[in-house]
C-alpha positions as CSV (number, residue, x, y, z in Angstrom):
1,M,71.0,109.5,179.9
2,A,69.4,112.9,179.7
3,A,71.2,116.1,179.6
4,D,71.5,118.7,181.6
5,P,70.5,122.1,180.4
6,Y,73.0,125.1,181.3
7,Q,71.9,128.8,181.3
8,L,74.8,130.7,179.1
9,R,75.1,134.0,179.4
10,R,77.1,136.4,177.2
11,A,78.3,139.9,178.0
12,P,79.1,142.5,175.0
13,T,82.8,143.1,175.9
14,I,85.1,141.8,178.6
15,H,88.4,142.9,179.1
16,H,89.8,141.2,181.5
17,Y,89.8,137.2,183.2
18,S,89.0,137.0,187.0
19,N,90.7,135.1,189.5
20,S,87.9,133.0,190.7
21,R,84.7,132.3,189.6
22,E,83.1,134.5,192.3
23,D,84.2,137.1,191.0
24,L,83.4,136.6,187.4
25,D,79.8,135.5,188.3
26,S,79.7,139.2,190.2
27,E,80.6,140.9,186.8
28,I,78.2,139.1,184.9
29,A,75.7,139.8,186.8
30,S,76.2,143.7,186.8
31,V,75.3,144.0,182.9
32,E,72.7,142.8,180.3
33,F,72.4,139.7,178.6
34,A,70.5,137.3,176.0
35,T,69.6,134.3,177.8
36,Y,69.3,131.1,175.9
37,T,69.6,127.2,176.6
38,V,72.1,124.8,175.4
39,Q,72.0,121.3,175.6
40,I,75.3,119.7,176.3
41,P,75.3,115.9,176.4
42,P,76.9,114.4,179.4
43,T,80.3,113.0,179.3
44,P,82.8,111.1,181.0
45,D,84.8,114.2,181.2
46,N,82.0,116.9,181.2
47,Q,80.2,116.5,184.7
48,P,78.3,119.7,186.4
49,M,80.9,120.2,189.1
50,E,83.8,122.6,190.5
51,I,87.3,122.6,188.4
52,P,90.2,124.3,189.2
53,V,91.3,127.2,187.0
54,E,95.1,125.5,186.6
55,N,93.7,122.3,185.6
56,E,90.7,123.4,183.2
57,K,92.2,123.9,180.1
58,K,94.2,120.6,180.3
59,L,90.7,118.8,181.4
60,E,89.3,120.4,178.2
61,R,91.9,119.3,175.8
62,S,91.6,115.9,177.1
63,C,87.8,115.8,176.9
64,S,88.2,116.9,173.0
65,S,90.9,114.8,172.3
66,N,89.3,111.4,173.6
67,S,85.8,111.5,173.4
68,M,83.4,110.7,170.0
69,F,80.0,112.0,169.9
70,T,77.5,110.2,167.8
71,G,73.9,111.2,167.1
72,G,71.3,111.8,164.1
73,H,67.7,113.5,162.8
74,N,65.5,112.9,166.3
75,C,68.2,111.1,168.4
76,A,70.0,111.8,171.3
77,T,73.7,113.3,171.1
78,R,75.9,110.6,173.0
79,A,79.7,110.6,173.6
80,R,82.1,107.7,173.8
81,L,85.4,107.4,175.0
82,K,87.8,106.5,172.8
83,E,90.5,105.6,175.5
84,K,91.0,105.9,178.7
85,M,91.9,109.8,180.1
86,I,94.9,109.5,182.5
87,E,96.7,113.0,181.2
88,F,96.9,114.2,184.6
89,Q,96.5,113.4,188.0
90,T,94.5,115.6,190.5
91,G,93.3,115.6,193.8
92,H,90.6,117.0,193.6
93,P,87.6,115.6,195.7
94,E,85.5,116.2,192.5
95,I,87.1,115.2,189.8
96,A,88.0,111.9,191.5
97,S,84.5,111.6,192.5
98,A,83.5,112.3,188.6
99,R,86.3,110.0,187.3
100,G,85.4,107.1,189.4
101,L,81.7,106.7,188.1
102,Y,83.1,104.6,184.8
103,C,85.2,101.4,184.3
104,A,88.6,101.7,185.5
105,M,89.5,98.9,182.7
106,P,91.8,99.9,179.9
107,G,89.4,100.7,176.8
108,C,86.0,100.7,178.7
109,D,83.7,103.9,179.2
110,A,80.8,101.9,181.0
111,R,79.4,102.8,184.3
112,V,81.0,101.1,187.0
113,I,78.7,98.8,189.3
114,T,76.9,100.7,192.1
115,D,77.9,100.8,195.8
116,D,75.6,98.1,196.9
117,L,76.8,95.5,194.6
118,V,80.7,95.9,195.0
119,P,82.5,92.8,193.8
120,C,85.4,93.4,195.8
121,E,86.7,95.0,199.0
122,C,89.4,96.6,197.6
123,E,86.3,98.9,195.5
124,Y,88.0,98.6,192.8
125,K,85.9,100.4,189.8
126,I,84.8,98.0,187.3
127,C,82.0,97.5,185.2
128,R,79.1,94.7,185.0
129,D,80.3,93.1,181.8
130,C,84.2,93.5,182.6
131,Y,83.6,91.6,186.1
132,K,81.4,88.8,184.0
133,D,84.7,88.5,181.8
134,A,86.7,88.2,184.7
135,L,84.7,85.7,186.3
136,D,84.5,83.5,182.8
137,S,87.8,83.5,182.3
138,G,88.3,81.1,184.8
139,D,90.7,83.0,187.6
140,G,88.0,85.0,188.5
141,I,91.2,87.8,189.7
142,C,90.3,91.5,190.7
143,P,92.3,93.8,188.6
144,G,92.9,96.2,191.3
145,C,94.5,94.3,194.5
146,E,95.3,91.0,192.4
147,E,93.3,88.7,194.9
148,P,90.4,86.3,193.6
149,Y,86.8,87.4,194.1
150,R,85.1,86.3,196.9
151,S,83.3,83.3,196.1
152,H,80.1,82.6,198.0
153,D,79.0,86.5,197.0
154,A,79.8,85.6,193.2
155,P,76.4,83.6,192.3
156,E,74.3,86.2,194.0
157,L,76.1,89.0,192.4
158,N,75.5,87.7,188.8
159,R,72.4,87.2,189.2
160,R,71.5,90.4,190.6
161,L,73.6,92.1,187.4
162,S,71.3,89.9,185.2
163,F,68.5,91.0,186.3
164,A,69.6,94.5,186.2
165,K,70.9,93.9,182.7
166,S,67.3,92.2,181.7
167,N,65.3,95.3,183.0
168,K,67.6,97.9,180.9
169,A,67.2,95.9,178.0
170,L,63.5,95.8,178.5
171,A,63.3,99.7,179.1
172,K,65.4,100.0,176.2
173,S,63.0,98.0,173.6
174,Q,60.0,99.9,174.9
175,S,61.9,103.5,173.8
176,D,61.8,104.7,170.3
177,E,65.2,105.8,170.4
178,F,67.6,104.5,168.1
179,D,70.2,102.6,169.5
180,Y,73.7,103.8,167.3
181,S,75.8,101.5,169.9
182,Q,75.5,98.7,167.2
183,F,77.5,100.3,164.7
184,L,80.3,101.5,167.0
185,S,82.9,98.5,167.0
186,E,86.7,98.0,168.8
187,S,89.2,100.5,167.6
188,K,90.8,98.2,165.3
189,T,88.3,99.0,162.8
190,N,88.5,102.0,160.4
191,Y,86.5,105.1,160.2
192,G,83.5,105.3,157.7
193,Y,80.7,107.9,157.5
194,G,80.3,110.4,160.0
195,N,80.9,109.7,163.7
196,A,80.2,105.8,163.7
197,L,83.1,103.3,163.3
198,W,82.1,100.8,160.4
199,P,83.9,97.4,160.6
200,T,85.8,96.5,156.8
201,D,86.8,93.0,157.6
202,G,85.8,90.7,160.3
203,V,82.2,89.6,161.3
204,N,79.8,91.7,162.9
205,D,77.6,90.7,166.4
206,N,75.3,88.4,164.5
207,G,78.6,86.4,162.9
208,E,78.0,87.4,159.1
209,G,80.6,88.8,157.3
210,S,80.9,92.2,157.1
211,S,80.9,94.6,153.9
212,G,82.1,97.5,155.1
213,A,79.4,100.8,154.9
214,P,75.5,100.4,154.4
215,K,74.2,100.3,151.3
216,T,72.5,103.5,151.6
217,F,76.0,104.8,151.6
218,A,77.7,103.0,149.0
219,E,76.7,105.5,145.9
220,K,76.2,109.1,146.3
221,Q,72.6,110.5,145.2
222,W,72.0,110.2,141.4
223,K,71.2,113.6,140.0
224,M,69.4,114.0,136.9
225,L,71.2,116.4,133.9
226,T,68.0,117.5,132.2
227,R,64.4,117.3,133.5
228,E,60.9,117.5,131.7
229,V,58.7,120.3,132.3
230,K,54.9,119.8,131.7
231,I,52.7,122.7,130.2
232,S,50.8,124.2,132.7
233,T,47.1,122.7,132.6
234,A,45.8,126.0,132.5
235,V,47.4,127.0,129.1
236,I,47.1,123.4,127.5
237,A,43.2,122.6,128.5
238,P,41.6,125.4,126.7
239,Y,43.7,124.4,123.7
240,R,42.5,120.8,124.2
241,I,39.0,121.5,124.3
242,L,39.3,123.9,121.5
243,I,40.7,121.1,119.4
244,L,38.0,118.6,120.4
245,V,35.4,121.3,119.7
246,R,36.7,121.4,116.3
247,M,37.0,117.4,115.9
248,I,33.2,117.3,116.6
249,V,32.1,119.9,114.1
250,L,34.9,118.5,111.4
251,A,33.1,115.1,111.8
252,F,29.2,116.5,111.4
253,F,30.5,118.7,108.5
254,L,31.7,115.5,106.7
255,F,29.0,113.7,107.7
256,W,26.5,116.3,105.9
257,R,29.0,116.1,102.8
258,V,28.7,112.6,102.4
259,S,25.1,112.1,103.1
260,N,24.3,115.3,100.7
261,P,25.6,114.7,97.1
262,N,24.7,116.9,94.2
263,E,23.3,114.8,91.7
264,D,23.7,117.5,88.9
265,A,27.9,117.5,89.0
266,M,28.7,114.2,90.9
267,W,32.1,114.6,89.2
268,L,32.7,118.0,91.1
269,W,31.2,116.8,94.3
270,G,33.8,113.7,94.5
271,M,36.7,116.1,94.0
272,S,35.5,118.0,96.6
273,L,34.7,115.6,98.8
274,V,38.2,113.7,98.3
275,C,40.2,116.9,98.6
276,E,37.9,118.0,102.0
277,I,38.9,114.7,103.6
278,W,42.1,114.9,102.6
279,F,42.8,118.4,104.4
280,A,40.7,117.0,107.4
281,F,43.1,114.5,107.7
282,S,46.3,116.5,107.1
283,W,44.9,118.7,110.0
284,L,44.3,116.2,112.4
285,L,48.0,114.9,111.5
286,D,48.9,118.8,112.6
287,Q,46.9,119.2,115.6
288,L,46.9,115.7,117.4
289,P,50.6,116.3,118.2
290,K,49.6,119.4,119.9
291,L,47.7,117.7,122.6
292,C,51.2,117.0,124.8
293,P,53.7,119.3,124.3
294,V,56.6,119.5,126.8
295,N,59.3,121.5,127.5
296,R,62.9,120.3,128.7
297,V,65.5,122.0,131.1
298,A,69.0,121.2,131.1
299,D,70.9,121.7,134.6
300,L,74.3,123.0,134.2
301,D,75.0,122.9,137.7
302,V,74.9,119.3,138.0
303,L,76.8,119.0,134.5
304,K,79.7,120.7,135.9
305,E,79.7,119.0,139.2
306,K,79.9,115.4,137.2
307,F,82.4,116.2,135.1
308,E,84.5,119.2,136.0
309,T,84.5,119.1,140.0
310,P,88.3,118.6,141.8
311,G,88.0,115.0,143.1
312,P,90.3,112.1,144.4
313,G,90.7,111.0,140.4
314,N,91.0,114.5,138.9
315,P,92.4,116.8,141.7
316,T,92.9,119.9,139.2
317,G,89.4,119.8,138.2
318,K,90.2,119.1,134.4
319,S,87.0,118.7,132.6
320,D,85.9,115.2,131.4
321,L,83.3,116.6,128.9
322,P,83.4,114.9,125.6
323,G,84.6,116.4,122.5
324,I,82.5,118.6,120.0
325,D,83.5,119.0,116.3
326,I,81.5,122.0,114.6
327,F,81.0,122.3,111.2
328,V,80.3,125.7,109.6
329,S,79.2,125.2,105.8
330,T,79.8,128.0,102.8
331,A,79.3,127.9,99.1
332,D,79.6,131.4,97.5
333,P,81.5,134.3,99.2
334,E,79.4,136.9,97.3
335,K,76.3,135.4,98.3
336,E,76.9,134.5,101.9
337,P,79.4,137.8,102.7
338,P,82.8,136.8,104.6
339,L,82.0,138.8,107.2
340,V,79.0,137.2,108.3
341,T,81.2,133.7,108.3
342,A,83.9,135.6,109.9
343,N,81.5,136.1,113.1
344,T,79.9,133.0,113.2
345,I,83.5,131.3,113.7
346,L,84.4,134.3,116.3
347,S,81.1,133.0,118.2
348,I,82.5,129.1,117.6
349,L,86.1,129.9,119.2
350,A,84.4,131.7,122.5
351,A,82.1,129.2,123.3
352,D,82.1,128.3,127.1
353,Y,83.2,124.9,126.5
354,P,86.7,123.0,127.8
355,V,89.0,124.7,124.8
356,E,91.1,121.4,124.1
357,K,87.9,119.3,123.6
358,L,86.2,121.9,120.7
359,S,87.2,122.1,117.1
360,C,85.6,124.1,114.3
361,Y,86.2,122.8,111.0
362,V,84.8,125.3,107.6
363,S,83.4,123.8,104.7
364,D,84.1,126.4,101.8
365,D,82.2,124.4,98.6
366,G,83.4,127.2,96.8
367,G,87.0,127.1,97.0
368,A,87.8,130.8,97.0
369,L,90.5,132.2,98.1
370,L,88.4,135.2,99.7
371,T,86.6,132.9,102.3
372,F,90.1,131.4,102.9
373,E,91.7,134.8,104.0
374,A,88.7,135.9,105.8
375,M,89.2,132.7,108.3
376,A,92.7,133.5,108.6
377,E,91.8,137.2,109.0
378,A,89.2,136.0,112.1
379,A,91.8,133.8,113.6
380,S,93.9,136.6,114.0
381,F,91.1,138.6,115.8
382,A,90.2,135.6,117.8
383,N,93.3,136.0,120.0
384,L,91.7,139.4,121.2
385,W,88.0,139.0,120.7
386,V,88.3,135.6,122.6
387,P,90.1,136.5,126.1
388,F,87.7,139.5,126.2
389,C,84.6,137.4,126.3
390,R,86.4,135.0,128.7
391,K,87.0,138.1,131.1
392,H,84.1,140.4,130.7
393,E,81.4,137.3,130.3
394,I,80.1,139.1,127.0
395,E,77.3,137.7,125.7
396,P,76.3,137.4,123.0
397,R,79.8,136.2,121.7
398,N,79.1,137.4,118.4
399,P,81.0,140.7,117.8
400,E,78.7,142.2,115.2
401,S,75.7,141.5,117.3
402,Y,77.4,142.7,120.6
403,F,78.4,145.9,119.5
404,S,74.9,146.4,117.6
405,L,73.1,145.9,120.6
406,K,70.6,148.6,122.0
407,R,70.8,147.8,125.7
408,D,73.5,149.5,127.6
409,P,76.7,147.4,127.3
410,Y,78.0,148.3,130.9
411,K,74.8,147.0,133.0
412,K,76.0,144.6,135.4
413,K,79.8,145.1,134.7
414,V,81.8,146.0,138.0
415,R,85.5,145.4,136.7
416,P,87.3,149.0,136.1
417,D,89.1,147.9,133.2
418,F,85.9,146.9,130.9
419,V,85.4,150.3,129.6
420,R,89.5,150.6,128.4
421,D,89.1,147.1,127.0
422,R,85.7,147.4,125.3
423,R,86.9,150.8,123.7
424,R,90.1,149.0,122.7
425,V,88.7,145.6,121.1
426,K,85.6,147.9,119.4
427,R,88.4,149.8,117.5
428,E,90.1,146.5,116.8
429,Y,86.9,145.1,115.4
430,D,86.3,147.9,113.3
431,E,90.0,147.8,111.3
432,F,89.0,143.8,111.2
433,K,86.0,145.0,109.2
434,V,87.7,147.4,106.9
435,R,89.8,144.3,106.4
436,I,87.2,142.0,105.5
437,N,85.7,144.4,103.3
438,G,89.1,145.0,101.2
439,L,90.0,141.4,101.0
440,S,88.6,141.0,97.5
441,E,90.2,144.3,95.7
442,S,93.6,143.2,97.9
443,I,93.5,139.6,95.9
444,R,92.9,141.2,92.9
445,R,95.5,143.7,93.1
446,R,97.9,140.9,94.4
447,S,97.0,138.6,91.6
448,D,97.7,141.7,89.0
449,A,100.9,142.4,90.7
450,Y,102.0,138.7,90.4
451,N,100.3,137.9,86.7
452,S,102.7,140.8,85.7
453,Q,105.8,139.6,87.6
454,E,105.1,136.1,85.8
455,E,104.6,138.0,81.9
456,L,108.3,139.6,82.5
457,K,110.0,136.6,83.4
458,A,108.0,135.0,80.2
459,M,109.3,137.2,78.4
460,K,112.9,137.4,79.5
461,R,113.1,133.8,78.7
462,W,112.0,134.1,75.3
463,K,114.3,136.6,74.5
464,E,117.2,134.5,75.8
465,K,116.1,131.3,73.8
466,D,117.0,133.4,70.5
467,D,113.8,131.2,68.8
468,D,112.0,132.8,65.7
469,E,108.8,131.5,68.0
470,P,106.6,134.5,67.7
471,M,105.8,136.5,71.0
472,D,102.0,136.2,70.4
473,T,102.0,132.4,70.9
474,L,103.2,132.8,74.4
475,K,100.6,131.5,76.6
476,I,100.6,132.9,80.4
477,P,98.0,131.5,82.5
478,R,96.5,134.4,85.1
479,A,95.9,132.7,88.3
480,T,95.0,133.8,91.7
481,W,97.4,134.1,93.9
482,M,97.9,133.5,97.8
483,A,99.9,136.0,100.2
484,D,103.1,133.5,100.4
485,G,103.4,133.8,96.4
486,T,102.3,130.6,95.4
487,H,99.0,129.5,93.5
488,W,95.8,129.4,94.7
489,P,94.6,125.6,94.4
490,G,90.9,126.1,94.6
491,T,88.8,128.5,92.5
492,W,90.5,131.0,90.5
493,T,89.3,134.6,90.0
494,A,89.7,133.9,86.4
495,P,88.5,130.9,85.7
496,A,91.0,128.3,83.9
497,P,91.0,124.8,83.3
498,E,91.6,122.5,86.9
499,N,90.9,125.7,88.7
500,T,86.8,126.6,88.2
501,R,84.3,126.2,90.9
502,S,83.0,122.6,89.9
503,D,87.1,121.2,89.2
504,H,89.6,122.0,91.7
505,A,91.8,120.4,94.2
506,S,90.9,119.3,97.9
507,I,92.4,121.9,100.5
508,I,93.1,121.2,104.3
509,Q,94.3,123.7,106.4
510,V,94.6,124.2,109.8
511,M,94.4,128.0,110.7
512,L,94.7,127.5,114.6
513,Q,97.0,124.4,116.0
514,P,95.5,122.7,118.8
515,P,96.1,124.1,122.4
516,S,97.7,122.9,125.4
517,E,96.3,120.4,127.7
518,E,96.7,122.6,130.7
519,P,95.6,126.4,130.9
520,L,97.8,129.1,129.5
521,K,97.5,132.6,131.1
522,G,98.3,135.5,129.4
523,I,100.3,138.3,130.5
524,A,99.6,141.5,132.6
525,G,100.2,143.9,129.8
526,D,99.9,147.7,130.4
527,S,97.6,150.9,130.6
528,N,97.5,150.2,126.4
529,S,97.1,146.6,126.7
530,M,94.6,144.2,127.5
531,N,95.1,142.8,131.1
532,L,95.1,138.8,130.5
533,S,97.0,137.6,133.6
534,E,94.3,135.7,134.9
535,V,92.6,134.6,131.6
536,D,93.0,131.4,129.5
537,I,94.4,132.6,126.3
538,R,93.9,129.4,124.7
539,L,92.1,129.0,121.5
540,P,90.3,126.0,119.8
541,V,91.4,124.1,116.5
542,L,90.1,126.0,113.5
543,V,90.2,123.8,110.5
544,Y,89.7,125.4,106.7
545,I,88.2,122.4,104.5
546,S,87.5,122.3,100.7
547,R,86.7,119.3,99.1
548,E,88.0,118.2,95.7
549,K,85.2,118.8,92.4
550,R,85.4,117.0,89.3
551,P,83.6,117.4,86.3
552,G,80.8,114.8,85.8
553,Y,79.7,114.1,89.8
554,D,77.1,115.7,91.5
555,H,78.6,117.4,94.0
556,N,77.0,120.7,94.8
557,K,74.8,119.8,98.4
558,K,75.2,120.5,101.6
559,A,75.0,116.9,102.4
560,G,78.5,116.0,100.4
561,A,80.2,118.7,102.4
562,M,79.1,117.3,105.6
563,N,80.3,113.8,104.3
564,A,83.9,115.5,103.8
565,M,84.0,117.1,107.2
566,V,83.0,114.0,109.4
567,R,86.0,112.1,107.2
568,A,88.4,114.8,107.8
569,S,87.4,115.4,111.3
570,A,87.5,111.7,112.0
571,V,91.2,111.4,111.8
572,M,92.0,114.9,113.3
573,S,90.2,115.7,116.5
574,N,87.1,112.7,116.3
575,G,84.9,114.5,118.6
576,P,82.3,112.2,119.3
577,F,79.5,114.5,118.8
578,I,79.0,117.1,115.6
579,L,76.9,120.4,115.4
580,N,76.4,121.7,112.1
581,L,76.1,125.3,111.6
582,D,75.4,127.8,108.6
583,C,77.6,130.5,108.0
584,D,75.0,133.0,109.0
585,H,74.3,131.1,112.3
586,Y,76.0,131.7,115.3
587,I,75.9,130.7,119.3
588,Y,74.1,133.3,120.6
589,N,74.0,131.7,124.2
590,S,77.9,130.7,125.1
591,Q,76.5,127.7,127.1
592,A,74.5,126.2,124.9
593,L,77.0,123.3,123.9
594,R,76.9,122.5,128.0
595,E,73.3,122.4,127.6
596,G,73.2,119.8,124.6
597,M,75.6,117.5,126.7
598,C,73.2,117.4,129.4
599,F,70.7,115.7,127.0
600,M,73.6,113.2,125.7
601,M,75.6,112.3,129.0
602,D,71.8,112.2,130.8
603,Q,70.9,108.9,132.0
604,G,69.8,107.1,128.8
605,G,71.5,109.7,126.8
606,E,73.4,106.6,124.8
607,G,70.3,106.4,122.8
608,I,70.1,109.7,121.7
609,S,70.9,110.5,118.4
610,Y,70.5,114.3,118.0
611,V,69.4,117.5,119.9
612,Q,68.0,119.9,117.6
613,F,68.5,123.5,119.0
614,P,65.9,126.2,118.0
615,Q,66.7,129.0,115.6
616,R,66.3,132.6,116.7
617,F,66.5,135.6,113.9
618,E,67.8,139.4,114.0
619,G,67.0,142.0,111.3
620,I,63.0,141.7,111.6
621,D,60.5,144.1,112.4
622,P,59.4,144.3,115.7
623,S,55.6,143.2,114.8
624,D,56.9,140.4,112.6
625,R,54.0,141.1,110.4
626,Y,55.5,138.0,107.7
627,A,56.3,135.8,110.7
628,N,59.8,135.6,109.7
629,H,60.6,134.2,113.5
630,N,59.0,131.0,112.4
631,S,58.0,130.9,116.2
632,V,54.9,128.8,115.5
633,F,56.9,126.3,114.1
634,F,59.7,126.0,116.7
635,D,58.0,127.1,120.0
636,V,54.7,125.0,119.1
637,N,55.1,122.3,117.0
638,M,58.9,121.3,117.6
639,R,57.6,121.1,121.3
640,A,54.4,118.9,120.2
641,L,56.8,116.7,118.5
642,D,59.1,116.1,121.3
643,G,56.0,115.5,123.7
644,I,55.3,112.0,121.8
645,Q,58.6,111.0,119.1
646,G,60.9,113.5,119.1
647,P,61.8,116.8,117.0
648,V,62.8,116.6,113.3
649,Y,66.1,117.9,111.7
650,V,65.9,121.4,110.1
651,G,68.9,121.1,108.5
652,T,71.3,123.2,110.9
653,G,71.7,123.9,114.7
654,C,71.7,120.3,115.4
655,L,74.2,118.2,117.6
656,F,74.6,114.7,116.2
657,R,76.0,111.7,118.0
658,R,78.8,110.6,115.5
659,T,78.3,107.1,115.3
660,A,74.5,107.8,114.6
661,L,75.8,109.6,111.2
662,Y,78.1,106.2,110.9
663,N,74.4,104.6,110.7
664,F,75.3,102.5,113.8
665,D,72.4,101.4,116.1
666,P,72.6,102.6,120.0
667,P,73.3,100.2,122.5
668,R,70.6,97.7,123.7
669,Y,69.3,99.2,127.2
670,E,66.4,99.3,129.1
671,D,63.8,102.5,128.6
672,H,63.7,104.8,131.5
673,G,60.4,106.0,130.5
674,G,61.6,109.3,129.1
675,C,60.5,109.9,125.6
676,C,64.0,111.8,124.4
677,S,65.4,108.0,124.7
678,C,63.0,106.3,122.7
679,F,62.6,108.0,119.5
680,F,66.0,107.9,118.0
681,G,65.8,104.3,115.6
682,R,66.2,100.9,116.6
683,H,67.5,99.1,119.7
684,K,70.1,97.1,118.2
685,K,73.3,95.6,119.9
686,A,76.6,98.1,119.3
687,A,79.7,95.8,119.4
688,I,81.6,99.1,119.3
689,A,80.2,100.6,122.2
690,S,82.1,98.7,124.7
691,A,84.0,100.0,127.3
692,P,87.9,99.0,126.8
693,E,89.7,96.7,129.0
694,H,92.3,98.2,130.9
695,G,95.6,96.5,132.1
696,Q,96.0,94.6,128.8
697,S,97.9,95.2,126.1
698,H,98.8,91.5,124.6
699,A,99.5,92.1,120.8
700,A,97.6,89.3,119.8
701,D,94.6,90.9,122.0
702,D,94.9,94.2,120.5
703,T,95.2,92.4,116.8
704,D,91.9,90.4,117.3
705,S,90.0,93.1,118.8
706,R,90.8,95.2,115.7
707,E,90.1,92.7,112.7
708,M,86.6,92.2,115.1
709,N,86.0,96.2,114.8
710,L,87.1,96.1,111.0
711,A,84.5,93.3,110.3
712,L,81.8,95.2,112.1
713,I,82.1,98.3,110.3
714,P,80.5,98.7,106.7
715,R,83.1,98.7,103.7
716,K,81.3,101.8,102.4
717,F,83.5,103.8,104.8
718,G,86.4,102.9,102.8
719,N,89.7,101.5,103.4
720,S,91.2,104.0,105.5
721,S,92.6,102.4,108.6
722,L,93.1,105.7,110.3
723,F,89.0,106.4,109.8
724,L,88.5,103.2,110.6
725,D,90.3,103.0,114.0
726,S,88.6,106.4,115.1
727,V,85.1,104.7,115.0
728,P,85.0,102.7,118.1
729,V,87.0,105.4,120.1
730,A,84.4,107.8,118.8
731,A,81.5,105.8,120.1
732,F,83.2,104.7,123.5
733,Q,83.8,108.6,124.2
734,G,80.0,109.6,123.6
735,L,78.8,107.7,126.1
736,P,77.8,109.1,129.3
737,L,79.8,108.7,133.0
738,A,79.1,105.1,134.7
739,D,79.2,107.0,137.8
740,N,76.1,105.4,139.0
741,S,74.3,102.0,139.1
742,Y,71.7,103.8,136.9
743,V,73.5,104.2,133.9
744,K,73.6,100.8,132.3
745,Y,75.8,101.8,129.2
746,G,78.9,104.0,130.0
747,R,82.1,104.8,130.4
748,P,84.4,104.9,133.5
749,P,85.4,108.8,134.5
750,W,89.1,109.3,133.5
751,C,89.5,106.6,131.3
752,S,91.9,106.3,128.5
753,N,90.8,108.2,125.3
754,S,91.3,104.7,123.3
755,P,90.0,101.5,123.5
């Protein structure tokens, strides 16, 4: 059925409606118009005819409410009548003739039999399919006059109808146009994708069971979170040629050295030859990985779409990203200034990651009260700094680095209150630095005051006893005192038994409590305070840890501090992933954590053990004459290793999978061809990485499952039931989302937190 083109013209302004189409045509002809063509598909209610004005709106409403359009790429647009249009009756001859072109049977919109094939004298409008149904039913009664059809004309009419239908099918088979009618069914079915009706039950035309939508629409398109970007051939090809030339020259040189020995000093020649061969081998080991360097790019938009987009299971758009525990290690406040550590903590607390999924643990191996109170000051200043960063999208989120930037701080800032907020935060930060720098003297004065008070109390007790004991024999320990008037259990300023750097008790103090699950907005404030009415003011968890130390044990290394934080965090936040940082390293890009999650949550991410971030340094001369940036290692060697097996762990700035630190192997999976999913250990079956069964809460099943998990975990983890129970939970939550068939080992979205 061909569509009729209509020439549509649009006037610049029409102030009133004409009473007739002749007046409207005369008014339109008097102005200039842009002429364009619109293809309008013919519908049962859309025919090129004149319709009275009083019935035009009603007919348009009926057409839009009862017609269904189907179409697609390189296919004609067709209209289907879902139900008979009987909203109004009109005596207009054009409308009557237009409506008479289609079958009058309820629920049918096919064209009627032509005039020379009218089956009944009453001229009831009926299509060939409905007519054949009436004949096949046995009674042959006309629906219009309720009289039997003429029997002598029925065979001839049926033969002519069959011939016409066969010609139509032949013409249709010779056409390249796709037939959408095969996807249309009766009104009893449900609506599916687009405008077509997909049968959800019963059988289709072929007598086969229907399963609803086609397989092409069963799953949404899979989007990769990361992609590998090859180095340009124009860049890498000359380097490869140079390496090849050097290898050839080196081979000729070694051949010459071997074939020309020094007869006068054979021992010296032999030693030099061995050294040259060893250095040549070392050079080859260093150069061969550089033949295939790669760059990896993370797609943060896809990550947000997968984990933070509102949907049927997540109407509020709450994040489904896994938790991250960040470890910061420090040991000596004299060598590692507390102000530097405090800036690192502030950059972590202000990171662009779900607040309820982020936790920060500070390990103080020195057990110094100076570091403890510096962290308390940082937690207090974070109540102002973190909302300021979120409100104005500050980068970097280390206050010392941000306020020391040489570029224009007002570039791309459009909020009118930014200048006032920045001025206030800068003043508060300057006061914060003064308080941090004065903590050492403040602790000393406080300790002296408390110690003097204790000496006075001891002298008073001595006088009340009336003993002959001399006053010189009184032993009053000079302790380090906390602000609340209690002894500091860690290292004292004046070393004493059980309170030295290598002999003190363990300390765990929660500086910032776990935040609420829902966002918490601030207050509007006045002209002297920051307007936080549209900013989430929640803060991540901040915990201070100082592990126990006793004489006779070698526990002065960073690995031991990491082990202590792993066990403590497992029973507190139990984040499936761990990021470790030195106290003088901070997060320069606030979305770095999300980029790391792109690798862990991507296809095959369940087999990735760790993601190593590169390091960048500040305070270096512009020419970098001493290569302090270490750019050759991070920008060349690490990319080269990533191209063949994977980067090495450099001691800091690394995002670990918690179960990898527990020495558990990843679940067995098919290799997808990516280098980053195949170099992290053996592919053994991990029994703890199985998804939990929902809806089963029998005590016997839970007991058996717990006993099985405990039996699988090595005994070297200790007998802590809380820690052992946290292992399968962390393993399950660290799996990618099973939102597509491409993910073989994954967890369902918005599942229970504990298996």
